[in-house]
Each structure stands twice: as C-alpha cells, then as structure tokens.
C-alpha positions in Angstrom: 113.0 -191.3 -128.8 109.4 -192.2 -128.5 108.7 -193.6 -125.0 112.2 -192.5 -123.6 112.9 -189.9 -121.1 115.2 -187.0 -122.0 116.9 -187.3 -118.5 118.2 -190.7 -119.5 119.2 -190.2 -123.1 122.3 -188.9 -125.0 120.1 -185.9 -126.0 119.6 -185.1 -122.4 123.4 -185.2 -121.8 123.8 -182.8 -124.7 121.2 -180.3 -123.3 122.7 -180.6 -119.8 126.2 -179.7 -121.0 124.9 -176.9 -123.3 123.0 -175.4 -120.3 126.0 -175.4 -118.1 128.1 -173.8 -120.8 125.5 -171.1 -121.6 125.2 -170.3 -117.9 129.0 -170.0 -117.5 129.2 -167.9 -120.6 126.6 -165.5 -119.2 128.6 -165.3 -116.0 131.8 -164.4 -117.9 133.6 -167.7 -117.2 136.3 -168.4 -119.7 135.8 -171.2 -122.3 138.8 -173.1 -120.9 137.4 -173.0 -117.3 133.9 -173.9 -118.6 135.4 -176.9 -120.5 137.2 -178.0 -117.4 134.1 -177.7 -115.2 131.9 -179.6 -117.7 134.6 -182.4 -118.0 134.5 -182.7 -114.2 130.8 -182.2 -113.5 128.8 -182.4 -116.7 127.9 -186.1 -116.9 124.5 -187.5 -116.5 125.3 -191.2 -116.0 122.8 -192.5 -113.5 119.2 -193.3 -113.4 116.5 -190.7 -113.8 116.5 -189.8 -110.1 120.2 -189.2 -109.9 120.2 -187.3 -113.2 117.4 -185.0 -111.9 119.5 -184.4 -108.8 122.5 -183.4 -111.0 120.3 -181.1 -113.1 118.7 -179.3 -110.1 122.2 -178.9 -108.5 123.6 -177.3 -111.6 120.5 -175.1 -111.8 121.0 -174.1 -108.2 124.6 -173.2 -108.9 123.6 -171.2 -112.0 120.9 -169.1 -110.3 122.3 -168.9 -106.8 121.6 -165.5 -105.3 119.8 -164.3 -108.4 116.2 -165.6 -108.2 113.9 -167.4 -105.8 113.5 -170.4 -108.1 116.2 -172.5 -106.5 114.3 -172.4 -103.2 111.2 -173.5 -105.0 113.1 -176.3 -106.8 114.4 -177.5 -103.4 110.9 -177.6 -101.9 109.5 -179.3 -105.0 112.3 -181.9 -105.6 114.3 -182.1 -102.4 117.5 -181.1 -104.4 120.0 -179.9 -103.7 120.2 -181.4 -100.3 120.5 -178.5 -97.9 121.4 -178.5 -94.3 120.2 -175.8 -91.8 122.8 -173.7 -90.1 123.5 -174.7 -86.5 122.7 -171.2 -85.0 119.9 -170.3 -87.4 116.8 -168.3 -86.4 114.7 -171.4 -87.3 115.6 -175.0 -86.8 115.3 -176.1 -90.4 115.2 -174.9 -94.0 112.2 -172.5 -94.4 109.4 -174.2 -96.5 107.0 -171.2 -96.9 106.7 -167.5 -96.2 104.5 -165.9 -93.7 101.8 -163.5 -94.8 102.6 -159.8 -94.2 100.6 -158.4 -91.4 99.0 -155.8 -93.7 97.5 -158.7 -95.8 96.0 -160.2 -92.6 94.7 -156.8 -91.4 93.2 -155.6 -94.7 92.1 -158.8 -96.5 89.1 -160.5 -94.9 89.7 -163.5 -97.3 93.3 -164.0 -96.3 94.2 -167.5 -95.4 95.0 -168.4 -91.8 98.6 -167.4 -90.9 101.0 -170.3 -90.8 102.5 -171.1 -87.4 106.0 -171.2 -88.8 108.1 -170.8 -91.9 108.8 -174.5 -91.5 105.2 -175.4 -92.3 104.9 -176.8 -95.8 102.5 -175.6 -98.5 100.2 -178.1 -100.3 102.6 -178.9 -103.2 105.8 -179.1 -101.2 107.3 -182.6 -101.3 
C-alpha cells in the first residue's frame, strides 16, 4: 500500500462499507435494509475526487441533524452539493456565523464583525 491512497484502494472500499453499516446499525436500521443500501450506494469506483464526494455525502447522511460537522465538511470540501432555498433569509448557503453582540460589546480584541453569513472564513474552499 506504500504510495497509494486509501480513497482509491480495495481497503478504502472495505472501510467505506463498514462505516455505512456501523452508522446504520447505530440508527437501528435492519441488517437487510443496510445490505440493500450498501449494495445500491456503497461503491467507491471513481477517481479520488469522486470517491471523496461519495464519502462526504455518506457522512452527511449519517450525521444529518446531529452535529455541526456536515456544514464544516461542506465548507471545506464543497460536498455534498447544496442548493439554497428559493425563499431563504439569505441568498446562499451560510459560510460562517456572526459574532454574538455580547462578544463585540465585551471583548475589545474581538475581530471585526462580518458583513454577512455568506462571507467565507480563511480556510473555506
């Protein structure tokens, strides 16, 4: 495996499917339903970029509504591809959070407030 990338190897495929199964088991999904889902969606068959997209999409599904990490993954990788809602409060997918007013009022070292939640932070892709 020296010099190879786990996203493009048989070992990566094994880990990918094991992760999907573990997530589904934790969510109480039956083994038969998990097997059917893995058969339909558990293949890493493309190049590194398409495999990363598949992995991040499955991670998004597994942690949707539970943690903030899928939003961070989206900002870091661009996956999964999200579309803003037509009648949203902002015109795009938020890229950062605004500082609370109490932080601005009480911390003389607080950074300048962003103009919008659409403004990207330094590491955002």
